N, C-alpha and C positions, 0 to 999 in steps of 0.2 A: 252280252249282246256285241256287237262289234262297233268300232269306234269310228264315226267320219274322219277322214284328214283332208288337206289340202284338194287332193285329187279327186274326191268325192264331190267337195263343193265344185271345181272349175267343170266335173262331167254335169251334176246336177244343174248348174247355172246352163251350160250349153243344151241341155236335153230341154230343160223347162223354155228357153228361149226358143229353141226349134219347135215347139209344142204349140207355141204362140204364132210363131211365122207360118208354118208350112200348117198345123192344125187350123189356125183361123182364117187362110186362105178356102180351105176346105169347108168349113161351117159358112163361111159368106157366101161362097158359090153355091151352096146347097140352098141356102135362104134367099136367092138372088132371085128365083120367081116368085115367092111370095111379096118380098120388097119390090119387085118391079109391079105388082098389082096393086100395092098401097101408091104410087106416083115416081116419077123421077128423081122428086128431092129427097124421097125417102132413101131411097137407093144410095144416091150420092151421099146424104149426111151420115148413113151406114158404113159407107166407104171410108169417107174422111175421120169418122170416129174408130173407123177400125187400124187404120193408117197411124193414129197418134199412139196406140199401142204396139202395132207391128214394127215399125221402122225402130223404135228402140230395142226393140228384139232383135231385130237385125244386126243392130250395133252390136249387142252382147253376144249373138253368134259369131261375129267378125273378131272379136276381142276374146272371147275364149277360145275360137278357133285358132287364131294365134299361138294363145296361152297352151293349147293343147301340143300343136306343132313343137314348141320351145320344149317341150317335155320328151320330145322323141329326137334321137340322135338319126335326122333324115338322110344324111350321104350313108350310114350305114343300114339303112333299113331294108335294102333290098329294092330293085327295080319294080319289082310288082308293086310294093306298097307305094312308091313314090309315083308310080304311074296313076293308081288310083287317087292319091292326094292330087296331084296336078288335074286330073278330069275333076275332080271335086271342086278346087278352087276355079275350074272354068265353068262349072254349072252354078256357083254362090254367084261370078260375076254376070253369067246371062240371065239368072233370076232376079237380081239388084237392076239389070238393065232393062228387062221386060216389064218390071214391077213400075219401072220409072216411067217408060212410055206408055204405060196404061194408067199412071196416075195423070200426066201432062197432056194425054191424047185427047182428041177432040173429036175425032169419027169413032163408030161403030167399030169399024175395021181395028183401028190403034187399039181399044178398049179390050176387044175381043182375042188379039193376036197377042196384047202384051200380056194380059190376063191367063191364057192358057199356057203361053211360053213360061212366064213365072212362075205359075204353078207346077208345070213338068220340071222344069229344071230344078226348083225347091225339094220336088220328090226325090231327084234323083241325087241330088247333093245328100239329102237326109238318106238314101239308101245306102250311098256311099261311105258315110259317116259311120251306119252301124256295122258294114263290111270292114271298116278300118280297126273297130274295136273288136272282132273277132280274132 
């Protein structure tokens, strides 16, 4: 049997946090029509409850992402790798900003745009993370 090491722990934490952040957004989005039928307070309550789990997961993503980068000789990694990391970092920032807009927004437009951009940027960052591991 293979033995886990610190790299396994780092990657496992990163993937678990990504599953909560990205997967949770997908699940909550899929549940939205049912939640809306139950009433606006149910939708808000579900979103607040998810946020209590999602934002710590995002923090773990950032921390383990920095840890991941610390394990790579970034300057010698090649320009394709560097460009991919930089685009991923931009998508992570865009996701955070968009989800904050979604969280504090009061108009339907802010909620919709913030949620959609947050999810798309999160999915993009997730995909680039997979690409960086291959």
